[in-house]
C-alpha positions in Angstrom: -0.1 0.1 0.1 2.4 2.4 1.0 5.3 1.1 -1.9 2.0 2.5 -4.1 1.2 5.4 -2.3 1.6 9.2 -4.5 5.5 11.1 -4.3 3.4 13.8 -4.1 -0.2 12.8 -2.4 -3.0 15.5 -2.3 -4.5 17.4 0.7 -7.5 14.2 0.7 -4.7 11.3 0.1 -2.9 12.0 3.0 -6.4 11.5 4.6 -7.8 9.1 3.1 -4.1 7.0 4.5 -4.8 8.2 7.3 -8.7 6.7 8.2 -6.9 3.4 6.3 -3.8 3.7 9.2 -6.9 3.9 11.9 -9.6 1.5 9.9 -6.9 -1.0 9.9 -5.6 -0.9 13.5 -9.5 -1.2 15.3 -10.2 -4.1 12.0 -6.7 -6.4 12.4 -8.1 -9.0 13.3 -6.3 -9.9 16.8 -7.5 -7.3 18.8 -4.1 -7.6 20.8 -1.9 -6.7 17.8 -4.4 -3.4 16.5 -4.4 -1.8 20.0 -0.2 -2.1 19.9 -0.6 -0.6 15.9 -3.5 2.1 17.9 -1.3 3.1 20.5 1.6 3.2 18.1 -0.3 5.3 16.2 -0.8 7.5 18.9 3.5 8.1 19.7 4.1 8.3 15.7 2.7 10.1 14.1 1.9 9.4 10.5 4.5 10.9 8.6 2.7 11.0 4.8 4.6 13.9 3.1 5.5 11.6 0.3 5.9 8.0 -0.2 9.0 7.5 0.7 8.1 9.3 4.1 5.4 6.9 4.7 7.9 3.7 3.0 10.2 5.1 5.3 7.0 5.7 8.4 5.6 2.1 8.2 8.7 0.3 8.4 9.6 1.8 11.0 6.6 0.5 12.9 7.3 -3.3 11.7 10.6 -2.2 13.2 9.0 -1.9 16.5 7.0 -5.4 16.5 9.5 -7.4 15.2 11.9 -5.9 17.6 9.7 -6.7 20.7 8.7 -10.0 18.5 12.2 -11.0 18.7 12.9 -11.1 14.9 15.3 -9.6 12.4 15.4 -5.5 12.1 14.1 -5.0 8.3 16.8 -3.0 6.9 14.5 0.3 6.0 16.5 1.1 2.6 15.6 -2.5 0.5 11.2 -1.5 1.0 11.4 -0.3 -2.2 13.3 -3.1 -3.4 11.2 -5.0 -1.6 7.1 -3.9 -2.8 8.2 -2.6 -5.8 6.2 0.3 -6.4 3.3 -0.5 -8.6 0.7 -1.5 -7.5 0.7 -5.4 -9.6 -3.2 -5.5 -11.7 -2.8 -6.4 -15.0 -5.9 -4.6 -15.9 -6.3 -3.2 -19.1 -7.2 1.0 -18.5 -4.8 1.7 -16.8 -3.0 1.9 -19.6 1.3 0.9 -21.1 2.9 2.7 -18.7 0.8 0.9 -15.7 1.6 -2.4 -16.7 5.3 -1.7 -17.3 5.3 -0.4 -13.1 3.8 -4.2 -12.7 6.2 -6.3 -14.5 9.0 -4.4 -13.1 6.8 -4.0 -9.6 6.8 -8.2 -9.6 9.9 -8.3 -11.4 11.9 -6.6 -8.6 9.6 -8.5 -6.2 11.2 -11.5 -7.1 15.2 -10.9 -6.9 14.5 -9.2 -3.5 13.3 -12.5 -2.4 15.4 -14.2 -4.2 18.5 -12.3 -3.5 17.0 -11.9 0.8 15.6 -15.7 1.0 17.4 -15.9 4.1 16.2 -12.5 5.8 13.0 -13.1 5.1 12.5 -16.8 5.9 14.1 -15.5 9.8 10.7 -12.8 9.3 8.8 -14.9 8.3 9.2 -17.9 10.8 6.9 -18.9 13.3 4.5 -16.5 14.8 6.0 -15.6 18.4 3.7 -15.4 21.5 2.4 -11.8 22.6 4.5 -10.3 24.5 
């Protein structure tokens, strides 16, 4: 989601992402995790002035969770290599450029998965109990 966020978001996009993240915290399937997410959103105000800012913000939150669960730190500089930047869809209505972005995202994701397989396996380990 963040990797597809606009580089220069409009005010409405900024409002939508704030509402989305708070809604996600409310709707999270695990109430404990959702509660933790709500506390993090309150403690660390959402940074949404650009795609890069939002990606680094969410990656930072992700690393707070990783630390609490005893999982390895994720290098936020690798976030765009890992998640790409398009939506990944193949819809015809988006035009050729959109398809190219989706293909590049898929290609970059495959490269990142191969390159970081050990690192990824560590982060996908069996979930630990809540602390």
